[in-house]
C-alpha positions, 0 to 999 in steps of 0.5 A: 518443547520449543525449537526456535527457527532462524530469525529472518532479515526484515525488510524495513520500509521506513521509520514507523515500521519495526521488524516483524514478530514473525522473526520471534516465532518458534518452529515447534511448539508443545507443552502447558499454557500457563498464561494468556495476557491480553495487549493492553494497547491491541485489545482483542490480541493475546500472547500465549505463553507455553511453559512460561514463555511467550510463544505467539500472539493470536486473536480472543476469537482464535482462543475461543475456537481453539478452546485454548485456556490456562492449564491446557497442553498443547501437543505438537499439532496444536502447537503448529495451528497456533503458529499458522494463526499467529502468522496470519494474524501478524500479516493481517495486523501489519497489513491493516496498519499499512493501509491505516498510513495510506491507501494501497491497491491489493497488489501494492499491499501484497508486494508490501508484505511479501518485501517483509517476509511474510509467506504468500499464503499469508498474504493472501489470506490477509488481502482477501479478508481486508478486501472481504470487509472493504478495507481494500477497494481497487476501484475506490483506490483508482478513483482517489488517485485519479482525481488527486494525480489528475487534479493535483498534478496534471497527469494525463489521462495516459499517464493515470492509466500507466500508473494505475497499472504500475499498482496492479489496477485492472486496466478495464476498472482503471480506465472506468475510474479514470473516466468516471474522475474526468467527467465528475470534475469536468476535466478538459485534458487540454486545459489540464495540460496547459494549467500544468505548463503554467504551474511550472512555467512560474518556477522556471522564470528567469531562465533563458527561453530555450532552457524554459521550453525544453524543461517544460516539454520533458515536464509535460511529456512525463505526465503522458501528454501526447506530443502534438498537444504539447507543442500547441501549448508551449507555442502559446505559453512560450510567445507569452514568455518571451513577450513578457521579456 
């Protein structure tokens, strides 16, 4: 017996993200298991066929623990457990794939999964499992983020803290990660500010001095630098810019 749930509208985040298999899960299952087929591209993932129809994808471990085998009969309670396992596995697999594309904080990953229609309980379970195996580590994420943005984009300590907070990293963890990175890389914020100013100035060359100054100020302010520090650097670089004519 099958009762098919109305398909959810999936939120697609990019060309590499297809619709969730949640859209194809029935709401109720009961009947005889007629086949268990391993996915050739995903070892350890099995499609469960009931009365000839594929109804769920679960792990090899679940098949073993639930004692599922061809010829066994599922009542509705067993069918519900199968669907729950399929939903949890789908959330876990999608989360792991997302992490494979780029690093994310736990909060970012939770939000990403919820936006794609996964139930909160399944999202929480997936994030917890990935944290336990070390695939999610907010402290490590914060250090990598701080290093990349400070050295690559010239972000200030304050802006780094704001960006990490937006990604759900705890303030104490973010502050510790930023301090560690700035110390490891021997980053002088004044030097970082001036380097960012000069890098942007190279892009703005050829424009009149007042326009350059205004755009430089906005650029540096968006990176979280204090106005007094920006003003000091602008006096120096703009004096050189005007002298160069």
